[in-house]
C-alpha positions as a printed NumPy array, in Angstrom:
array([[  3.739,  32.725,  21.2  ],
       [  6.906,  30.917,  22.297],
       [  6.068,  28.114,  24.902],
       [  9.004,  26.322,  26.194],
       [  8.714,  23.565,  28.946],
       [ 10.712,  25.348,  31.822],
       [ 11.76 ,  23.502,  35.341],
       [ 11.622,  25.979,  37.912],
       [ 13.126,  23.473,  40.41 ],
       [ 15.781,  22.194,  38.206],
       [ 19.571,  22.649,  38.779],
       [ 19.945,  24.723,  35.305],
       [ 18.732,  28.652,  35.862],
       [ 15.559,  29.67 ,  34.121],
       [ 17.143,  32.041,  31.915],
       [ 19.567,  29.246,  30.438],
       [ 16.634,  26.673,  29.992],
       [ 14.937,  29.943,  27.917],
       [ 18.255,  30.556,  25.724],
       [ 18.813,  27.135,  24.774],
       [ 15.061,  26.663,  24.025],
       [ 15.134,  29.876,  21.499],
       [ 18.701,  28.835,  20.161],
       [ 17.441,  25.507,  19.5  ],
       [ 14.479,  26.519,  17.59 ],
       [ 16.683,  28.912,  15.627],
       [ 18.881,  26.317,  14.313],
       [ 16.235,  24.083,  13.586],
       [ 14.794,  26.442,  11.375],
       [ 11.286,  26.472,  12.815],
       [ 12.468,  30.348,  13.86 ],
       [ 13.229,  32.043,  10.638],
       [ 15.468,  34.707,   9.724],
       [ 13.732,  37.977,  10.184],
       [ 11.061,  36.63 ,  12.716],
       [ 10.179,  38.996,  15.135],
       [ 10.543,  37.576,  18.47 ],
       [  7.625,  38.399,  21.626],
       [  8.739,  41.373,  23.832],
       [ 10.467,  40.657,  27.203],
       [  7.282,  41.696,  29.188],
       [  5.172,  39.611,  26.478],
       [  6.801,  36.374,  26.947],
       [  7.325,  36.807,  30.768],
       [  3.571,  37.234,  31.324],
       [  3.075,  34.263,  28.731],
       [  5.359,  31.909,  30.437],
       [  4.317,  33.378,  34.186],
       [  8.351,  34.187,  35.019],
       [ 10.268,  37.602,  35.283],
       [ 10.976,  40.014,  33.008],
       [ 14.51 ,  39.8  ,  34.509],
       [ 14.748,  36.077,  33.47 ],
       [ 13.652,  36.847,  29.927],
       [ 16.346,  39.583,  29.318],
       [ 18.807,  37.4  ,  30.542],
       [ 17.883,  34.926,  27.637],
       [ 17.75 ,  37.625,  25.085],
       [ 20.878,  39.126,  26.114],
       [ 23.025,  35.612,  25.603],
       [ 21.045,  35.432,  22.4  ],
       [ 22.087,  39.001,  21.286],
       [ 25.502,  38.276,  22.273],
       [ 26.094,  35.326,  20.459],
       [ 24.536,  36.587,  17.175],
       [ 21.337,  34.848,  17.204],
       [ 19.179,  37.687,  17.531],
       [ 19.336,  41.606,  16.51 ],
       [ 17.747,  44.324,  18.443],
       [ 16.383,  47.222,  16.497],
       [ 15.167,  50.37 ,  18.66 ],
       [ 11.438,  50.622,  19.394],
       [ 10.734,  47.611,  17.226],
       [ 12.101,  44.24 ,  19.24 ],
       [ 14.038,  41.384,  18.849],
       [ 14.366,  39.722,  15.799],
       [ 16.156,  36.033,  14.479],
       [ 19.33 ,  37.629,  13.132],
       [ 21.188,  35.735,  10.146],
       [ 24.512,  33.982,  10.451],
       [ 26.486,  32.107,   8.27 ],
       [ 27.753,  29.59 ,  10.595],
       [ 25.812,  28.952,  13.869],
       [ 27.594,  26.505,  16.514],
       [ 25.455,  23.553,  16.984],
       [ 24.947,  22.314,  20.377],
       [ 25.675,  19.004,  21.284],
       [ 22.655,  16.697,  20.628],
       [ 21.032,  15.306,  23.821],
       [ 19.812,  11.499,  23.865],
       [ 20.26 ,   8.898,  21.793],
       [ 20.806,   9.819,  17.749],
       [ 18.602,  10.317,  15.496],
       [ 18.295,   7.292,  12.365],
       [ 19.141,   8.701,   9.324],
       [ 17.218,   9.248,   6.32 ],
       [ 16.303,   6.262,   4.22 ],
       [ 18.505,   6.519,   1.222],
       [ 16.364,   7.596,  -1.679],
       [ 15.591,   4.236,  -3.841],
       [ 17.112,   4.292,  -7.567],
       [ 15.085,   5.479, -10.681],
       [ 14.454,   3.771, -13.714],
       [ 14.257,   5.168, -17.316],
       [ 12.083,   2.034, -17.791],
       [ 10.338,   0.716, -14.632],
       [  8.416,  -2.593, -14.801],
       [  7.558,  -2.693, -11.231],
       [  4.256,  -4.209, -10.142],
       [  3.762,  -1.566,  -7.321],
       [  2.265,   1.275,  -9.312],
       [ -0.172,   1.889, -12.042],
       [ -0.324,   4.371, -14.623],
       [ -1.513,   7.573, -12.773],
       [ -2.356,   9.516, -16.1  ],
       [ -5.258,   6.924, -16.276],
       [ -6.949,   8.518, -13.006],
       [-10.01 ,  10.387, -13.846],
       [ -9.121,  13.36 , -12.296],
       [-11.755,  16.173, -13.5  ],
       [-14.675,  13.522, -12.767],
       [-13.336,  12.875,  -9.295],
       [-12.868,  16.497,  -8.446],
       [-16.563,  16.964,  -9.583],
       [-17.724,  14.28 ,  -7.312],
       [-15.817,  15.793,  -4.191],
       [-17.384,  18.939,  -4.857],
       [-20.566,  17.355,  -4.775],
       [-19.871,  15.712,  -1.491],
       [-18.794,  18.938,   0.171],
       [-22.069,  20.293,  -1.063],
       [-24.404,  17.443,  -0.393],
       [-23.175,  15.751,   2.444],
       [-21.637,  18.706,   4.925],
       [-24.279,  17.781,   7.533],
       [-22.844,  14.053,   7.83 ],
       [-19.058,  14.447,   6.813],
       [-17.69 ,  15.305,  10.016],
       [-20.021,  12.874,  12.092],
       [-18.587,   9.433,  13.313],
       [-18.844,   6.927,  10.155],
       [-20.403,   3.431,  10.788],
       [-17.692,   1.229,  11.487],
       [-17.99 ,  -1.259,   8.419],
       [-18.048,   1.913,   6.139],
       [-20.547,   4.358,   4.663],
       [-23.589,   2.505,   3.81 ],
       [-23.827,   4.112,   0.595],
       [-20.313,   2.714,  -0.472],
       [-21.115,  -0.829,   0.693],
       [-24.282,  -0.567,  -1.224],
       [-22.408,   0.245,  -4.489],
       [-19.88 ,  -2.289,  -3.64 ],
       [-22.256,  -5.015,  -3.297],
       [-23.726,  -4.26 ,  -6.651],
       [-20.816,  -3.876,  -8.486],
       [-19.605,  -7.38 ,  -6.97 ],
       [-22.948,  -8.958,  -8.295],
       [-22.997,  -7.63 , -11.364],
       [-18.908,  -8.342, -12.484],
       [-18.055, -10.951, -10.006],
       [-21.163, -13.308,  -9.54 ],
       [-21.252, -12.568,  -5.757],
       [-24.322, -12.413,  -3.68 ],
       [-23.511, -10.39 ,  -0.756],
       [-25.525,  -8.006,   1.497],
       [-23.868,  -5.021,   2.452],
       [-24.015,  -5.671,   5.748],
       [-21.459,  -8.043,   5.006],
       [-19.188,  -5.65 ,   3.371],
       [-16.127,  -4.059,   6.134],
       [-14.497,  -1.139,   4.284],
       [-10.978,  -0.502,   5.244],
       [ -7.77 ,   1.4  ,   4.659],
       [ -5.726,  -1.338,   2.457],
       [ -5.696,  -4.831,   2.788],
       [ -2.7  ,  -4.757,   5.288],
       [ -5.373,  -3.297,   7.516],
       [ -8.134,  -6.024,   7.018],
       [ -5.969,  -8.958,   7.161],
       [ -4.489,  -7.474,  10.285],
       [ -8.493,  -7.387,  11.502],
       [ -9.332, -11.156,  10.675],
       [ -6.086, -12.469,  12.122],
       [ -7.984, -10.856,  15.466],
       [-11.477, -12.218,  14.264],
       [-10.402, -15.781,  13.225],
       [ -7.614, -16.384,  16.098],
       [ -3.816, -15.959,  16.222],
       [ -3.792, -19.845,  17.462],
       [ -4.866, -20.776,  14.029],
       [ -2.219, -21.59 ,  11.537],
       [ -2.253, -19.934,   8.279],
       [ -0.958, -20.934,   4.715],
       [  0.126, -18.686,   1.853],
       [  1.099, -19.376,  -1.545],
       [  4.709, -19.795,  -1.783],
       [  6.041, -18.613,  -3.883],
       [  3.514, -15.573,  -3.712],
       [  3.093, -12.295,  -2.344],
       [  5.569, -11.892,   0.498],
       [  3.935,  -9.147,   2.019],
       [  0.923, -11.124,   3.158],
       [  3.234, -13.198,   4.792],
       [  5.396, -10.625,   6.62 ],
       [  1.377,  -9.039,   7.837],
       [  0.29 , -12.444,   9.177],
       [  3.6  , -13.096,  11.083],
       [  3.936,  -9.58 ,  12.214],
       [  0.187, -10.093,  14.12 ],
       [  1.624, -13.124,  15.573],
       [ -0.032, -15.707,  13.516],
       [  2.151, -18.949,  12.611],
       [  2.297, -19.019,   8.6  ],
       [  3.029, -21.95 ,   6.586],
       [  4.106, -21.715,   2.865],
       [  2.153, -23.764,   0.76 ],
       [  3.394, -24.938,  -2.787],
       [  1.861, -24.438,  -6.167],
       [  1.733, -26.92 ,  -9.246],
       [  0.312, -25.879, -12.421],
       [ -3.356, -25.369, -11.275],
       [ -2.489, -23.067,  -8.486],
       [ -2.442, -23.95 ,  -4.664],
       [ -1.955, -27.634,  -4.107],
       [ -4.934, -28.858,  -1.916],
       [ -2.947, -32.086,  -0.769],
       [  0.185, -29.985,   0.72 ],
       [ -2.803, -27.858,   2.188],
       [ -4.095, -30.887,   4.178],
       [ -0.875, -32.227,   5.292],
       [  0.254, -28.792,   6.917],
       [ -2.062, -28.739,   9.429],
       [ -3.525, -25.056,   8.257],
       [ -6.895, -23.61 ,   9.374],
       [ -6.714, -20.606,   7.049],
       [ -5.459, -20.277,   3.337],
       [ -4.563, -17.026,   1.764],
       [ -4.891, -17.463,  -1.845],
       [ -5.147, -15.493,  -5.32 ],
       [ -7.136, -18.037,  -7.424],
       [ -8.449, -15.667, -10.219],
       [ -4.566, -14.636, -11.059],
       [ -1.788, -15.861,  -9.01 ],
       [  1.422, -13.618,  -8.038],
       [  3.636, -13.757,  -9.682],
       [  3.107, -16.932, -11.325],
       [  0.03 , -16.053, -13.441],
       [ -2.054, -19.03 , -12.717],
       [ -5.713, -19.151, -12.875],
       [ -6.937, -21.458, -10.757],
       [ -9.528, -24.14 , -12.87 ],
       [-13.066, -24.818, -11.221],
       [-11.835, -28.537, -10.423],
       [ -9.102, -27.312,  -7.86 ],
       [-11.47 , -24.513,  -6.471],
       [-14.057, -27.052,  -5.706],
       [-11.57 , -28.953,  -4.029],
       [-10.164, -25.837,  -2.187],
       [-13.802, -25.745,  -1.06 ],
       [-14.164, -29.263,   0.17 ],
       [-10.715, -29.247,   2.194],
       [-12.568, -25.848,   4.076],
       [-15.995, -27.526,   4.638],
       [-14.512, -30.556,   6.656],
       [-13.982, -28.271,   9.382],
       [-15.948, -25.551,  11.447],
       [-12.804, -23.41 ,  11.977],
       [-11.156, -23.616,   8.433],
       [-11.501, -20.731,   6.229],
       [-10.439, -19.283,   2.771],
       [ -9.155, -15.985,   2.059],
       [ -9.827, -15.011,  -1.382],
       [ -7.758, -12.229,  -2.406],
       [ -8.99 , -10.943,  -5.699],
       [ -6.701,  -7.915,  -6.108],
       [ -6.344,  -7.365,  -9.811],
       [ -9.515,  -9.576, -11.026],
       [-10.677,  -6.72 , -12.91 ],
       [ -8.115,  -7.121, -15.706],
       [ -8.578,  -9.989, -17.725],
       [ -7.957,  -9.877, -21.51 ],
       [ -9.355, -12.781, -23.02 ],
       [-11.974, -15.249, -22.662],
       [-15.19 , -14.737, -20.191],
       [-14.749, -13.207, -16.746],
       [-14.257, -16.19 , -14.096],
       [-16.539, -15.997, -11.381],
       [-15.222, -15.484,  -7.925],
       [-14.378, -18.276,  -5.199],
       [-16.783, -16.672,  -2.856],
       [-19.716, -17.129,  -5.608],
       [-19.235, -21.121,  -5.666],
       [-19.164, -20.914,  -1.706],
       [-22.367, -22.822,  -0.276],
       [-20.884, -23.188,   3.197],
       [-19.799, -19.691,   4.468],
       [-16.076, -20.653,   4.149],
       [-14.91 , -17.895,   1.549],
       [-13.711, -14.588,   3.159],
       [-13.471, -12.333,   0.041],
       [-10.858,  -9.484,   0.029],
       [-10.65 ,  -6.768,  -2.793],
       [ -8.651,  -3.292,  -3.441],
       [ -9.226,  -0.083,  -5.247],
       [ -5.367,  -0.06 ,  -5.524],
       [ -4.912,  -1.528,  -8.729],
       [ -7.995,  -0.394, -10.691],
       [ -7.962,   3.471,  -9.193],
       [ -4.687,   4.254,  -7.308],
       [ -2.807,   2.738,  -4.727],
       [ -2.89 ,   6.032,  -2.789],
       [ -6.6  ,   6.03 ,  -2.427],
       [ -6.151,   3.15 ,   0.493],
       [ -9.432,   1.601,   0.064],
       [ -9.991,  -2.129,   0.305],
       [-12.882,  -4.212,   1.335],
       [-14.059,  -7.967,   2.887],
       [-16.854,  -9.939,   2.477],
       [-17.432, -11.695,   5.804],
       [-19.838, -14.974,   5.903],
       [-22.896, -14.161,   7.912],
       [-21.712, -16.213,  10.692],
       [-18.614, -14.306,  10.938],
       [-20.423, -11.287,  10.732],
       [-22.179, -12.068,  13.74 ],
       [-19.163, -12.539,  15.673],
       [-17.488,  -9.326,  14.023],
       [-20.541,  -7.117,  15.563],
       [-20.553,  -9.041,  18.74 ],
       [-16.38 ,  -8.495,  19.105],
       [-14.84 ,  -5.729,  16.983],
       [-17.793,  -3.176,  17.034],
       [-15.669,  -0.463,  18.983],
       [-13.327,  -0.169,  15.866],
       [-13.756,   2.81 ,  14.321],
       [-13.89 ,   3.107,  10.223],
       [-10.244,   3.587,   8.911],
       [-11.304,   4.993,   5.778],
       [-12.336,   8.914,   5.922],
       [-16.058,   9.304,   4.772],
       [-15.051,  12.113,   2.297],
       [-12.914,   9.672,   0.27 ],
       [-16.027,   7.21 ,   1.136],
       [-18.779,   9.364,  -0.169],
       [-17.149,  10.572,  -3.074],
       [-15.844,   6.577,  -4.156],
       [-19.382,   5.89 ,  -3.914],
       [-20.852,   8.495,  -6.127],
       [-18.108,   7.411,  -8.599],
       [-19.56 ,   3.709,  -8.805],
       [-23.252,   4.769,  -8.726],
       [-22.725,   7.084, -11.653],
       [-21.128,   4.298, -13.692],
       [-17.88 ,   6.095, -13.572],
       [-15.893,   3.124, -12.017],
       [-17.221,   0.732, -14.821],
       [-15.904,   3.12 , -17.742],
       [-12.828,   3.626, -16.053],
       [-11.772,  -0.046, -15.571],
       [-13.22 ,  -0.647, -19.444],
       [-10.635,   2.439, -20.594],
       [ -7.879,   1.319, -18.562],
       [ -8.244,  -2.498, -19.409],
       [ -8.117,  -1.373, -23.349],
       [ -4.69 ,   0.687, -22.259],
       [ -3.16 ,  -1.66 , -20.425],
       [ -4.058,  -4.558, -22.952],
       [ -2.191,  -2.158, -25.306],
       [  0.844,  -1.957, -23.314],
       [  0.75 ,  -5.584, -22.919],
       [  0.552,  -6.365, -26.507],
       [  3.387,  -3.666, -27.205],
       [  5.542,  -5.439, -25.062],
       [  5.07 ,  -8.829, -26.465],
       [  5.592,  -7.453, -29.883],
       [  8.912,  -6.001, -28.78 ],
       [ 10.248,  -9.31 , -27.066],
       [  9.722, -11.25 , -30.591],
       [ 11.476,  -8.1  , -32.399],
       [ 14.293,  -7.653, -30.288],
       [ 14.818, -11.901, -30.188],
       [ 13.938, -11.951, -26.416],
       [ 11.474, -14.725, -26.958],
       [ 14.509, -16.612, -28.568],
       [ 15.948, -17.018, -24.981],
       [ 13.069, -16.674, -22.833],
       [  9.043, -16.965, -22.724],
       [  6.207, -15.007, -21.191],
       [  3.517, -16.336, -18.934],
       [  0.818, -15.168, -17.135],
       [ -0.357, -12.736, -19.935],
       [ -4.328, -13.499, -20.175],
       [ -5.017, -11.682, -17.113],
       [ -3.413,  -9.073, -14.317],
       [ -1.196,  -6.286, -14.903],
       [  2.544,  -8.412, -15.085],
       [  3.914, -10.869, -16.926],
       [  6.417, -13.686, -15.881],
       [  9.359, -13.979, -18.094],
       [ 10.934, -17.33 , -17.938],
       [ 14.47 , -17.177, -19.101],
       [ 17.187, -19.793, -20.224],
       [ 19.008, -21.746, -17.648],
       [ 22.407, -19.965, -18.423],
       [ 21.586, -16.839, -16.394],
       [ 20.799, -16.264, -13.011],
       [ 17.989, -14.22 , -11.905],
       [ 19.891, -12.118,  -9.709],
       [ 22.599, -11.251, -12.477],
       [ 19.85 , -10.556, -14.933],
       [ 18.303,  -8.098, -12.695],
       [ 21.332,  -6.08 , -11.647],
       [ 22.509,  -5.97 , -15.528],
       [ 19.142,  -4.417, -16.247],
       [ 19.491,  -1.81 , -13.537],
       [ 22.862,  -1.075, -14.789],
       [ 21.244,   0.242, -18.075],
       [ 18.129,   1.92 , -16.384],
       [ 15.347,  -0.622, -16.86 ],
       [ 13.907,  -2.249, -13.519],
       [ 12.583,  -5.849, -13.361],
       [ 12.173,  -7.893, -10.184],
       [ 13.41 , -11.775, -10.177],
       [ 10.99 , -14.142,  -9.   ],
       [ 13.218, -15.132,  -6.2  ],
       [ 11.674, -11.985,  -3.884],
       [  8.297, -14.069,  -3.77 ],
       [ 10.082, -17.123,  -2.9  ],
       [  9.197, -18.021,   1.203],
       [ 11.44 , -21.071,   1.03 ],
       [ 14.48 , -22.084,  -1.4  ],
       [ 12.976, -22.781,  -4.89 ],
       [ 13.403, -26.206,  -6.362],
       [ 16.765, -26.64 ,  -7.82 ],
       [ 16.116, -27.335, -11.404],
       [ 13.642, -24.255, -11.387],
       [ 14.49 , -21.928, -14.646],
       [ 15.395, -18.038, -13.787],
       [ 12.534, -15.856, -14.106],
       [ 11.599, -12.016, -14.117],
       [  8.197, -10.046, -13.355],
       [  7.471,  -7.607, -15.27 ],
       [  4.629,  -5.484, -14.622],
       [  3.854,  -3.413, -17.578],
       [  1.57 ,  -0.223, -15.922],
       [  4.333,   2.277, -16.311],
       [  5.829,   1.961, -19.497],
       [  4.077,   3.679, -22.636],
       [  3.826,   1.329, -25.482],
       [  6.216,   3.136, -27.699],
       [  9.051,   2.482, -24.991],
       [  8.383,  -1.052, -24.82 ],
       [ 10.942,  -1.624, -27.841],
       [ 13.605,   0.928, -26.414],
       [ 13.396,  -0.784, -22.917],
       [ 13.921,  -4.289, -24.315],
       [ 16.751,  -3.273, -26.612],
       [ 18.542,  -2.296, -23.583],
       [ 17.916,  -5.458, -21.93 ],
       [ 19.323,  -6.825, -25.019],
       [ 22.555,  -4.806, -24.848],
       [ 22.579,  -5.599, -20.903],
       [ 22.003,  -9.68 , -21.274],
       [ 23.962,  -9.966, -24.698],
       [ 21.185, -12.257, -26.168]])
């Protein structure tokens, strides 16, 4: 039933208000061609207005061709080739965002191979959740997340990352953006936050949008420079020690210990360890997380299922030190869980049943084959004669350092012209890079099948003329 907001005390007659409302609904497509409208008496009774008022509106719509009257059947929306569009009231709406350019070969780092997602297993577990958890699915979820999922995460962290965390220390959230925003509230906007430079630019934007002062901290071959961190006056440092984005640096134990010593020197210093793709290490033994080396409760551990399962799942989590957990529960307990319980229960079953571990093993093998195919194609096409790859022992991207004869922007633009998507390293710079730094490109290989690596690099060879 039509329910317009009519102003009986306004200067415009009620019949005209009703006429304009129905006309707008027809023009917007919300009333489809052939749809039957309420009878005059029914609409008048619904809107608490006179039948004469409705009749006046309908007659005007009939006269302009918006409606058609069929004897003993009623009024129907009339098809018209070109209906007049009324002048838009209020400020103009912003235009739709233009579609992003598509690439035949996309070396983006923002997606995973969706073909690896275990749809059949996930669907089965979701059906089990619906049948077994129906009594709890519609109830409010624990503010930190479903206990069953937090227990599964704690077990996974102990077995694969060397982290001894109680489920009570874990907070589940809808993406790392949500968790970082909450941490700014927990740790205080008055603290200065240090981020890696170059680094993941989105982290800088999230912290800044929360009102925090953000300081770019330079890196060397071992990762974040602790001496620069000390000089910056920063109180909270965001780091990716297991696999720096985008340089691919794996922080050695000595640098990790120096970072922990920095944090232990003051009570208000903390480290945000972002372990975003630690599941994907292709050579050597797994390196324990920085949090597992922390004896003073200075490290807040962050991780996500965006790389290991799918970005759209929107499930991330953090591990809070005991002293921060106490404050969290005292001051932030009113926040509701930001992840639907349905997905949390399904993910918990996925992890408890060993499906997550098997999925990671399969994905690691698949991505390793793609990395090796990319490196082989680079040798075969001669790309390694003008550039060199770095960061290949872990993670889901490689950094391609190029000959100084080129500029990053020009390389990326020429690649786009031939249907190959690559990103320049400069998109990760928070300050102007050193003048002597050679050009570099970021190549994620999760979306390019092994058989497409050579054709993709052949296109780059033609575009770059090497």
